[in-house]
N, C-alpha and C positions, 0 to 999 in steps of 0.2 A: 503494499499500499504506500502511496506517496502522501506525503506530510503537506498540509498546505502552509504557507508562509504568508503572515499578514504583516503586510508594509504599511507604514505610517500610523501604525495603531496608537503610539504615544500621543498624536495630537487629538484624539477622539475625546478624552476626557477634559483637555482645555476647551474644546468645541461646546461639549456638553455644558460646562459650566457658563460659558458666553451663552449660551442659549437660557440656560434659567435666569441668569444677570438680567438678560434683554427682556424675558417676559415679565420679571418682576418689576422692570424700570417702566416699560410701556404699559403694563396694567396700572401701575398705581399713579400714573399720570392720565389716564383714561378719563373723560368725563360723562360717558355712557356707555352702555353695556356694549353695543357693536364697535364702538371704538376701542373696548377692551379686547374683543374677538380680534379685530384687525391688529392690534398691537400683538397678539398671540402669532397671528399669521406672519407680521414682520420680524419677529423674533428668530425664526427660523431661515430668514432671508438676510439679516444684518450683515454677514460678510459681502454679499454681493452689493448692499449700499454701501459699505465701508470702502470697497476696492472702487465702485464707483466714484464717489467723492474724492479719492485719492488721485484717480486719474484725470479728474476733472481739475483739479487744483494743480497738477502737473502739466495740464493742457496737452495731454496727448491723446 
């Protein structure tokens, strides 16, 4: 049997903590239920928002 080698596994807990922190941040600043739901969705995509803003800042 072949063993599976998992690459990049050390970043998974950091990403998970980032998602939890983003959920707490977005839901604590929500002014209504649906804004809170939107915050939970945004929490899963925060790395994409971060990279977009960095590239916009660097004018790439």
